[in-house]
N, C-alpha and C positions, 0 to 999 in steps of 0.2 A: 836791307837784309834784316836788320834788327827789328824793324817794324813787322816784317814777315814772321819772325819768331813770335813776337807778341800776339799777332793775329792767330797763329797756330795754337798758342797757349789758351787764348780766349775761346777758341772753337773746339778745344780738346783734341786737336789734330797733331798729337805728339809724333806720329809716324812721319808726317810731312816735315815737321821741324827737324827730325833726325836726318831725313834725306838731305835737307839743305845743309845741315851741319856736317854731314859726311862729305858732301860735294865740296864744301868750302874748307874742309879739313880743320875744323875748329874743335879741338879737344875740350876746351872749357865749355863750349855750347853743348856738346854731347853730354857732358857731366851735368850741366844745368837742366837739360831736357829730361834726362833720366831721373834726376832728383825731383823735378816737378811732377813727372808721371807718377812716381810712388806716393808723393804727398798730396796729390790732387784728390779732393773729396769727391769730385764727380766721376773719377775713373773707377769703373768696376774691375774686379779681379780679372775678368775675361779680357777686358781692354788692355790691362797691364801686361798680361801674358802674351796676348796677340801682338802688341807693340814690341815687346822684347824679342819675340820670335822673328818679327820683321827686322828688328835691328840687327840680329845675328845674320840673317840672310843678306841684308843690304850691306853690312860691313864686309862680308865675303865677296860680294859681287861688285859693289860700287867703288870701294876704296882700293886704289892702285898702289899707294905707298905702303910698303910692308910695315914700317915703323908705326904709322898712324893706324893701320888696321889692328895691330897688336894692342895699341893703346885703347882703341875703340872697343875691341872685344873684351879687354880687361874691365872696362867700365860697364859693359853689358853684363859680364859675369858677376861683378860686384853687386849690380842692381838685382840680378836674379837671386843672389844669395840673401840680400836684404829682404826681398819678397818672401823667400822661403823661411827666413828667420822669423818673420812676422806670423807665420803659420805655426810656429812652435813645434816643428817636427811632425805635423799632421799632414800626411800625404794622401788622405782619403778623397779629396776633391780632385776633379779632372784638371782644374787649373794648377793645382800643386804638382800633379804628376807631369803635366806638360812643361811646367817651369823646371822641374828636376831634369827632364830629358833634354831640354834646351841648355840648361847649365852644364850637363855632362858633355854635350856636343861642343859647347863653347870652350870648356876647359880642355877637351881633347884637342881642339884646333890650336889652342895655346900651348899644348904639350905639358899640361899640369897634371901629371899622373897621381900625385898625392891627393889633390882636390877631387879628382874623379873617383879614386878609391874610397875616400871618405864619404862621398855622396852615395855611391853604390852600397857601401856598408850601412849607411843610415837608412836607406830604402829597405834593405833586407831586414834590419833590426826593427824597423817600424811596425812590422806585421806581428811581432811577438805579442803586442798588446791588443791588436785589432784583428778582426776577421775580414780582411780585404786582400786585394791582389797586389799590394805594394811590393812585396818580396819578388813576385813574378816580374814586375817592372824592373827591379834591380838586376835580376838574372837576365832579362832580355837585353838590358843595356850592356851587360857583360858580353853577350853574344854579338851585339852590334859592334863593340870595340874590337872583338876578335876578327869580325868580318872586315874591319877597316884595313887589315893587312899589315899593320905596323907592329911587328912582333916585339920590338924593344919597348914600345909604349905599353903593350899588353903585359909584358913581364913586370914593368914598373908598377902598373895598377894592381896586378896580382899580389905583389909584395905588400901593398897597402891594405889589402883585405884581411879581415880577421881569419885566423886559421881555424879549421874545423877538424875534429878527430872523431872516430867512431869508438863508442864505449862498448867494451866487450859484454856479451850477454844480451843486452836489450836492443842492440843495434841502433841506439839513439845517437844523435849527433850533439856534441857539446862544444862550446867555445874552448879553445886551448889557451 
């Protein structure tokens, strides 16, 4: 099995390696694979995001143990956060936006409303400096969370978002 992991690393097949680690329920291997994925010189941003999206989907469908699934999803979320931190808050690329969406979904599955709220707030705030649709993505994620049907989670996320107020006269919105 360990030779199989090495072969996957050499071939850049991190998704295959993750599948083996998920099936064998080896948390340390999952962490090792995700670490190698991020630090691999040959991995493009597109490959990293695609592999992390695959990891989220596979963790949900392949892993039957609830405890191991939570551990694996936590590792995937941490890796997504590291990837986004390397972008320094720049969500203008498609890969960054996909990583942000995947992170929000992963944190939602884990029930981490604080992290979801912070991610959405950073997406909405990112547009203040740039002319792109990042804020719209943040708002779309809000709608997606509401559509999930978990009212308690939605309420917790809403409490984490910055409050807005209408300024009289100009009708402008300012942070409270």
